C-alpha positions as CSV (number, residue, x, y, z in Angstrom):
1,M,-12.7,16.5,5.9
2,A,-13.7,13.3,4.2
3,K,-12.1,9.9,4.8
4,G,-9.9,9.1,1.9
5,V,-6.9,7.5,0.4
6,M,-3.7,9.3,-0.6
7,H,-2.1,8.0,-3.8
8,I,1.7,8.6,-3.8
9,Q,3.3,8.1,-7.2
10,W,6.9,7.1,-6.7
11,Y,9.2,6.6,-9.7
12,A,12.5,4.9,-9.0
13,T,15.7,5.9,-10.8
14,V,17.3,3.5,-13.3
15,G,18.6,0.3,-11.7
16,R,17.1,1.0,-8.3
17,G,13.5,-0.3,-8.7
18,D,14.0,-3.5,-6.6
19,M,15.8,-1.7,-3.8
20,F,13.5,1.2,-3.8
21,V,10.2,-0.8,-3.7
22,D,11.7,-2.8,-0.8
23,G,12.3,0.4,1.1
24,V,8.8,1.7,0.5
25,V,7.4,-1.7,1.7
26,Q,9.6,-2.0,4.8
27,M,10.1,1.6,5.9
28,A,7.8,4.2,4.4
29,A,4.4,2.4,4.2
30,P,4.3,0.8,7.6
31,A,5.2,4.1,9.3
32,A,1.8,5.5,8.2
33,L,0.0,3.3,10.7
34,S,1.6,5.1,13.6
35,H,0.3,8.4,12.3
36,G,-3.4,7.5,12.1
37,A,-3.5,5.5,8.8
38,T,-6.0,2.6,8.8
39,R,-4.5,0.8,5.9
40,Y,-1.7,0.9,3.3
41,A,-0.9,-0.8,0.0
42,V,2.1,-0.8,-2.2
43,H,1.8,-1.6,-5.9
44,R,4.5,-2.0,-8.6
45,S,3.7,-1.7,-12.3
46,R,4.4,-4.8,-14.4
47,D,4.7,-2.7,-17.5
48,D,7.0,-0.1,-16.0
49,R,9.0,-1.7,-13.1
50,Y,10.2,1.7,-11.9
51,R,6.6,3.0,-11.2
52,I,5.5,2.4,-7.7
53,L,2.1,3.4,-6.3
54,Q,1.8,3.7,-2.5
55,Q,-1.7,4.1,-1.2
56,V,-2.5,5.1,2.4
57,W,-5.9,5.4,4.0
58,F,-6.5,8.2,6.5
59,D,-9.5,9.7,8.3
60,S,-8.2,13.2,7.6
61,K,-5.7,15.1,5.6
62,E,-4.3,16.4,8.8
63,D,-3.2,12.9,9.7
64,W,-1.7,12.5,6.2
65,Y,0.4,15.6,6.7
66,R,1.6,14.5,10.1
67,Y,2.8,11.3,8.4
68,W,4.3,12.9,5.3
69,E,6.1,15.6,7.3
70,G,6.9,13.3,10.3
71,P,10.4,12.0,11.2
72,E,10.0,8.6,9.6
73,M,9.2,10.0,6.2
74,R,11.9,12.7,6.4
75,E,14.4,10.0,7.2
76,F,13.0,7.8,4.4
77,R,13.3,10.6,1.8
78,A,16.8,11.4,3.0
79,R,18.0,7.8,3.0
80,F,16.6,7.1,-0.4
81,S,17.6,10.5,-2.0
82,G,18.8,9.9,-5.5
83,K,16.9,6.5,-5.7
84,Y,13.6,8.1,-6.8
85,Q,12.6,10.9,-9.1
86,V,11.6,14.3,-7.9
87,P,9.0,15.8,-7.7
88,I,7.0,13.2,-5.9
89,T,3.3,13.5,-6.8
90,Y,0.5,12.6,-4.4
91,V,-3.2,13.1,-4.6
92,W,-6.0,12.8,-2.0
93,H,-9.0,10.7,-3.2
94,D,-12.3,10.5,-1.3
95,E,-13.3,6.8,-1.0
96,Y,-17.0,6.2,-1.9
97,A,-17.2,2.5,-1.9
98,A,-15.0,-0.5,-1.2
99,E,-15.7,-4.2,-0.7
100,E,-13.7,-7.4,-0.5
101,L,-14.6,-11.0,-0.7
102,P,-13.9,-12.9,2.5
103,Q,-10.7,-14.9,2.3
104,E,-10.9,-18.6,2.9
105,A,-8.4,-20.0,5.4
106,D,-6.0,-22.5,3.9
107,D,-6.0,-24.7,7.0
108,Q,-9.7,-25.3,7.0
109,P,-10.7,-28.8,5.7
110,S,-12.8,-28.7,2.5
111,A,-16.4,-29.9,2.6
112,P,-16.6,-33.7,2.3
113,E,-17.7,-35.1,-1.1
114,P,-21.3,-36.4,-1.1
115,V,-21.5,-40.1,-0.9
116,P,-24.2,-41.6,-3.2
117,A,-26.9,-43.6,-1.4
118,A,-26.6,-47.4,-1.6
119,G,-28.5,-48.9,-4.5
120,V,-29.0,-45.7,-6.3
């Protein structure tokens, strides 16, 4: 199977958006790394604060299912039951291209300003 990224569409129940997104960030998303995920990301809509998108990158769908049906995610879904809407929708996407610009370290000194030559 192709490498890909699973998009999990969570939707928090009324009044529980902050608490639920914190749970996804602290409990659900990091657990994927122990099941073969190579990366994860959690996004929250600015237009609809109850809509949370969790993305998890896996080499295979089998790894995804081990994560989704594993003890950490069963515990997460039980602990947060009633804090998100059911059904939970998720879709596998094949990744064809990705690129990032390198991040500059904040602690590196900036390049010195050029000093004009004397008499110029």
